[in-house]
C-alpha positions as CSV (number, residue, x, y, z in Angstrom):
1,X,146.9,60.4,-1.3
2,X,145.7,57.1,-2.7
3,X,148.5,55.0,-1.5
4,X,148.2,56.5,2.0
5,X,144.5,56.0,2.2
6,X,144.4,52.5,0.8
7,X,147.2,51.3,3.0
8,X,145.0,52.5,5.9
9,X,142.0,50.7,4.5
10,X,143.9,47.5,4.9
11,X,143.6,47.9,8.7
12,X,139.8,48.5,8.4
13,X,139.3,45.0,6.9
14,X,141.4,42.9,9.2
15,X,139.0,40.0,10.2
16,X,137.9,39.2,13.7
17,X,135.1,37.2,15.3
18,X,132.9,37.8,18.5
19,X,135.6,36.3,20.7
20,X,138.2,38.8,19.5
21,X,136.1,41.9,19.1
22,X,137.9,45.0,20.3
23,X,134.7,46.2,22.0
24,X,135.1,43.5,24.6
25,X,138.1,45.4,26.0
26,X,140.0,42.1,26.8
27,X,143.3,43.6,25.6
28,X,143.0,47.1,27.0
29,X,144.9,49.8,25.2
30,X,145.6,47.4,22.2
31,X,141.9,47.1,21.6
32,X,141.5,50.9,21.8
33,X,144.2,51.2,19.1
34,X,142.3,48.7,17.0
35,X,139.1,50.9,17.2
36,X,141.2,54.0,16.5
37,X,142.7,52.5,13.4
38,X,139.8,50.4,12.0
39,X,136.7,52.4,13.1
40,X,138.0,56.0,13.3
41,X,140.9,57.4,11.5
42,X,141.1,55.1,8.5
43,X,137.4,55.3,7.8
44,X,138.2,58.5,6.0
45,X,139.6,56.5,3.1
46,X,136.3,55.9,1.2
47,X,135.0,59.5,1.2
48,X,138.4,61.0,0.5
49,X,139.1,58.6,-2.4
50,X,135.6,59.5,-3.8
51,X,136.5,63.2,-3.6
52,X,139.7,62.6,-5.6
53,X,137.7,60.7,-8.3
54,X,135.1,63.5,-8.5
55,X,137.8,66.1,-8.8
56,X,139.7,64.4,-11.5
57,X,136.6,63.6,-13.5
58,X,135.7,67.2,-14.0
59,X,139.1,68.8,-14.0
60,X,138.7,70.1,-17.5
61,X,135.3,71.7,-16.7
62,X,131.7,70.9,-17.4
63,X,131.7,72.0,-21.0
64,X,134.6,69.7,-21.9
65,X,133.1,66.7,-20.1
66,X,132.6,63.9,-22.7
67,X,130.1,61.5,-21.1
68,X,130.5,58.8,-23.8
69,X,134.3,58.9,-23.7
70,X,134.2,58.8,-19.9
71,X,131.9,55.7,-19.8
72,X,134.2,53.9,-22.2
73,X,137.3,54.9,-20.2
74,X,135.8,53.9,-16.8
75,X,134.6,50.6,-18.2
76,X,138.3,49.8,-18.8
77,X,139.8,51.4,-15.7
78,X,137.1,50.6,-13.1
79,X,134.5,48.1,-14.3
80,X,136.8,45.6,-15.9
81,X,139.2,45.4,-12.9
82,X,136.2,45.1,-10.6
83,X,134.9,42.1,-12.6
84,X,138.3,40.4,-12.9
85,X,139.2,40.7,-9.2
86,X,135.8,39.9,-7.8
87,X,134.8,37.1,-10.2
88,X,138.3,35.5,-9.8
89,X,137.9,35.5,-6.0
90,X,134.3,34.2,-6.3
91,X,135.5,31.3,-8.4
92,X,138.3,30.6,-6.0
93,X,135.9,30.6,-3.0
94,X,133.5,28.3,-5.0
95,X,136.2,25.8,-5.7
96,X,137.5,25.9,-2.1
97,X,134.1,25.5,-0.6
98,X,133.4,22.7,-3.0
99,X,136.3,20.9,-1.2
100,X,134.9,21.8,2.2
101,X,137.3,24.7,2.8
102,X,136.3,28.3,3.8
103,X,132.8,27.8,5.2
104,X,132.1,30.2,8.0
105,X,134.8,32.6,6.8
106,X,133.1,33.7,3.6
107,X,129.5,33.7,2.2
108,X,128.3,30.3,1.0
109,X,129.0,30.4,-2.8
110,X,128.1,26.8,-3.4
111,X,124.5,26.7,-2.0
112,X,123.5,30.3,-2.3
113,X,120.3,31.1,-4.4
114,X,120.9,32.8,-7.8
115,X,119.9,36.2,-6.7
116,X,122.4,36.2,-3.8
117,X,125.0,34.7,-6.0
118,X,124.5,37.6,-8.4
119,X,125.0,40.0,-5.6
120,X,128.3,38.3,-4.6
121,X,129.4,38.5,-8.2
122,X,128.2,42.0,-9.2
123,X,127.3,43.8,-5.9
124,X,123.8,44.3,-7.3
125,X,122.1,44.6,-3.8
126,X,124.9,44.3,-1.2
127,X,128.7,44.1,-1.0
128,X,130.4,41.7,-3.4
129,X,132.4,38.7,-2.1
130,X,135.6,40.8,-2.3
131,X,134.0,43.2,0.1
132,X,136.2,46.4,-0.4
133,X,135.2,46.4,-4.1
134,X,131.8,47.9,-3.1
135,X,133.6,51.2,-3.5
136,X,134.2,50.6,-7.2
137,X,130.5,49.6,-7.5
138,X,129.3,52.9,-6.0
139,X,132.0,54.8,-7.8
140,X,130.7,53.5,-11.1
141,X,127.2,54.6,-10.1
142,X,128.5,58.1,-9.4
143,X,130.1,58.1,-12.8
144,X,126.9,57.1,-14.4
145,X,125.2,60.0,-12.6
146,X,128.0,62.4,-13.3
147,X,126.2,64.7,-15.9
148,X,123.4,65.2,-13.5
149,X,125.7,65.7,-10.5
150,X,127.8,68.1,-12.5
151,X,124.8,70.3,-13.5
152,X,123.4,70.3,-10.0
153,X,126.7,71.3,-8.4
154,X,127.4,73.9,-11.0
155,X,124.0,75.6,-10.6
156,X,123.0,74.8,-7.0
157,X,126.3,73.9,-5.3
158,X,125.5,74.6,-1.7
159,X,122.0,73.2,-1.7
160,X,123.1,70.0,-3.5
161,X,126.0,69.5,-1.1
162,X,123.8,70.2,1.9
163,X,121.3,67.5,0.8
164,X,124.1,65.0,0.2
165,X,125.7,65.9,3.5
166,X,122.4,65.1,5.4
167,X,122.0,61.9,3.4
168,X,125.6,60.8,4.3
169,X,125.7,61.7,8.0
170,X,122.2,61.0,9.3
171,X,120.4,57.6,9.5
172,X,118.6,57.8,6.2
173,X,118.1,54.7,4.0
174,X,121.0,54.1,1.6
175,X,118.8,53.7,-1.5
176,X,120.9,52.7,-4.5
177,X,124.2,53.3,-2.8
178,X,126.0,50.8,-0.5
179,X,128.0,53.6,1.2
180,X,126.4,57.0,1.4
181,X,129.6,58.9,2.0
182,X,130.8,58.0,-1.5
183,X,128.2,60.2,-3.1
184,X,129.0,63.2,-0.8
185,X,132.8,62.8,-1.3
186,X,132.4,62.5,-5.1
187,X,130.3,65.6,-5.2
188,X,132.8,67.5,-3.0
189,X,135.4,66.7,-5.6
190,X,133.2,67.9,-8.4
191,X,132.5,71.1,-6.6
192,X,136.2,71.8,-6.0
193,X,136.9,71.1,-9.7
194,X,134.0,73.0,-11.4
195,X,134.2,76.0,-9.1
196,X,138.0,76.3,-9.5
197,X,138.7,75.9,-5.8
198,X,142.4,76.2,-5.0
199,X,142.7,72.8,-3.2
200,X,146.1,73.9,-1.8
201,X,144.8,77.0,0.0
202,X,144.8,75.1,3.3
203,X,148.3,73.8,3.0
204,X,149.9,76.6,5.1
205,X,147.6,75.4,7.9
206,X,148.3,71.7,7.4
207,X,149.9,71.1,10.8
208,X,147.0,72.8,12.7
209,X,144.4,71.0,10.7
210,X,146.2,67.7,11.3
211,X,146.2,68.2,15.0
212,X,142.4,69.0,15.1
213,X,141.6,66.0,12.9
214,X,143.7,63.6,14.9
215,X,142.2,64.9,18.1
216,X,138.7,64.4,16.7
217,X,139.7,60.8,15.6
218,X,141.0,60.1,19.2
219,X,137.8,61.4,20.8
220,X,135.7,59.4,18.4
221,X,137.7,56.2,18.9
222,X,137.2,56.6,22.7
223,X,133.4,57.1,22.3
224,X,133.2,54.1,19.9
225,X,135.3,51.9,22.3
226,X,133.0,52.6,25.2
227,X,129.7,52.3,23.4
228,X,130.4,49.6,20.6
229,X,129.6,47.5,18.9
230,X,126.0,48.6,19.0
231,X,126.6,52.4,18.7
232,X,124.0,54.9,19.9
233,X,122.5,56.9,17.0
234,X,124.4,60.0,18.1
235,X,127.8,58.2,18.1
236,X,127.0,56.7,14.7
237,X,126.3,60.2,13.4
238,X,129.6,61.5,14.8
239,X,131.4,58.7,13.1
240,X,129.9,59.6,9.8
241,X,130.7,63.2,10.4
242,X,134.3,62.5,11.3
243,X,134.8,60.4,8.2
244,X,133.5,63.2,5.9
245,X,135.6,65.8,7.7
246,X,138.5,63.5,7.1
247,X,138.5,64.6,3.5
248,X,140.1,67.9,4.7
249,X,142.1,66.2,7.4
250,X,143.6,63.6,5.1
251,X,144.5,66.3,2.6
252,X,146.4,68.2,5.3
253,X,148.3,65.1,6.4
254,X,149.3,64.4,2.8
255,X,150.6,67.9,2.5
256,X,153.0,67.1,5.4
257,X,153.9,63.6,4.3
258,X,154.6,64.4,0.7
259,X,157.5,66.6,1.7
260,X,159.4,63.5,2.8
261,X,161.5,61.3,0.5
262,X,159.3,58.3,1.2
263,X,156.2,60.3,0.5
264,X,157.6,61.4,-2.9
265,X,158.4,57.8,-3.9
266,X,155.1,56.4,-2.8
267,X,153.2,59.1,-4.7
268,X,154.8,57.9,-7.9
269,X,154.1,54.2,-7.5
270,X,152.4,53.1,-10.7
271,X,149.2,51.2,-10.0
272,X,150.3,50.0,-6.6
273,X,147.5,51.6,-4.6
274,X,144.9,50.0,-6.9
275,X,146.6,46.6,-6.7
276,X,146.6,46.8,-2.9
277,X,143.0,47.9,-2.8
278,X,141.7,45.0,-5.0
279,X,143.9,42.2,-3.6
280,X,144.2,42.9,0.1
281,X,140.9,41.4,1.3
282,X,141.4,37.8,-0.1
283,X,144.9,37.8,1.4
284,X,143.6,38.9,4.9
285,X,140.9,36.2,4.8
286,X,143.5,33.6,4.0
287,X,145.7,34.7,6.9
288,X,142.7,34.6,9.2
289,X,141.9,31.0,8.2
290,X,145.4,30.0,8.8
291,X,145.6,31.8,12.1
292,X,142.4,30.2,13.5
293,X,144.0,26.8,12.9
294,X,147.0,27.4,15.2
295,X,146.5,30.4,17.6
296,X,144.4,31.2,20.6
297,X,142.1,34.3,20.9
298,X,144.3,35.8,23.5
299,X,147.0,36.3,20.9
300,X,144.8,38.1,18.5
301,X,146.5,41.5,18.9
302,X,149.6,39.9,17.4
303,X,147.6,38.9,14.4
304,X,146.0,42.3,14.0
305,X,149.1,44.3,14.1
306,X,151.3,42.0,12.1
307,X,148.9,40.9,9.3
308,X,148.4,44.2,7.6
309,X,152.2,44.8,7.5
310,X,152.8,41.3,6.1
311,X,150.0,41.7,3.6
312,X,151.3,45.1,2.4
313,X,154.8,43.6,1.9
314,X,153.4,40.7,-0.1
315,X,151.3,42.9,-2.2
316,X,154.1,45.3,-2.9
317,X,156.3,42.4,-4.0
318,X,153.6,40.7,-6.1
319,X,152.7,44.0,-7.8
320,X,156.4,44.5,-8.7
321,X,156.6,41.0,-10.0
322,X,153.4,41.2,-12.0
323,X,154.4,44.5,-13.6
324,X,157.7,43.1,-14.7
325,X,156.7,39.5,-15.7
326,X,153.2,40.1,-17.1
327,X,152.8,43.7,-18.0
328,X,149.7,43.3,-20.1
329,X,147.9,41.4,-17.4
330,X,149.1,43.9,-14.9
331,X,147.6,46.7,-17.0
332,X,144.2,45.0,-17.0
333,X,144.3,44.3,-13.2
334,X,145.2,47.9,-12.4
335,X,142.8,49.5,-14.9
336,X,145.7,50.5,-17.2
337,X,147.0,52.9,-14.6
338,X,150.5,53.1,-16.0
339,X,151.7,54.7,-19.1
340,X,152.7,52.6,-22.2
341,X,156.4,53.4,-21.7
342,X,156.3,52.7,-18.0
343,X,156.4,56.4,-17.0
344,X,154.1,58.3,-14.7
345,X,150.5,57.2,-14.1
346,X,148.1,58.5,-16.8
347,X,146.0,60.3,-14.3
348,X,149.0,62.3,-13.1
349,X,150.4,63.5,-16.4
350,X,151.0,67.3,-16.4
351,X,148.8,67.9,-19.5
352,X,145.9,66.1,-17.9
353,X,146.2,68.0,-14.6
354,X,147.2,71.4,-15.8
355,X,143.7,73.0,-16.0
356,X,142.5,71.7,-12.7
357,X,145.3,72.9,-10.4
358,X,146.5,76.3,-9.3
359,X,148.9,77.8,-11.9
360,X,151.3,78.8,-9.1
361,X,152.6,75.2,-8.9
362,X,154.9,73.4,-11.3
363,X,153.8,70.4,-13.4
364,X,156.0,68.1,-11.3
365,X,154.5,69.4,-8.1
366,X,151.0,68.9,-9.4
367,X,151.7,65.3,-10.5
368,X,153.2,64.4,-7.1
369,X,150.4,65.1,-4.6
């Protein structure tokens, strides 16, 4: 699930400017595809990743939830990688802009006031300089609120989810969260975990659910293409709704893809999805800067469709090299998401997942999906 969703998120963050906006319609069907990938189907990644995190956090039940241990663990697996990746990128941008490179492509790290610099570094009020890492910021906030969320969802599940649903879908101020769907997705995962929902019960209907979800994504992309970039309120609500419903749609798609040999291999990639998530944005920005030095706006579709593939290939190769050459640094950068002996990811060990999954499936099957 994670490698599938995060690979899709790479397409969401491919840079463009007003001259190459897909909503101009200058490239016809190619621009519609850009909207479909970047603003429709792959927007499901954030709420679905949140749901996975919420599910795993409470997979042993509310009574066995150790808040102190959880905070210490997440400080190592989420907070530390966030700081390393974001502050390293901020330092690189600061050095580059000090040499007159990168202005206009990234926020001004040299002349920005201290408060805004703190936001770029720690995502205190807005997205950090490594933009996709806002997800880790909001995820940490959900983890800090986990005991309260767990109690509410255990005692008042439907009312709590209904409130969070309204908060995520409708135009309500974000408050302390940067992305409202993260709270709803995280809470859905908690609900499935605490109330012992068999998360495979929809697998027999995976093909039908996939068709419905893809149809909704196509219709949404068409509406976005014709009304963007300043979407009417109704279209914006539908986009939020489709992203949230994508939790179920993505799960159904994964049920199909995991049956393939490639799907089985990808599901066992140790730390690769986290590596891609943290490193892809700086790489895309670098490609964008190089592209603008040489190419014309008319050729932008070539950039859009080739850059994510090239970025993924580079990230896969760099992940493999870092894991082999600097295993200790690799462990820090991926939040220690590999076992000490180089086996399966810690979060996927049978003993850790046994209580949260239906007993009708083998340990190997549980670890795979």
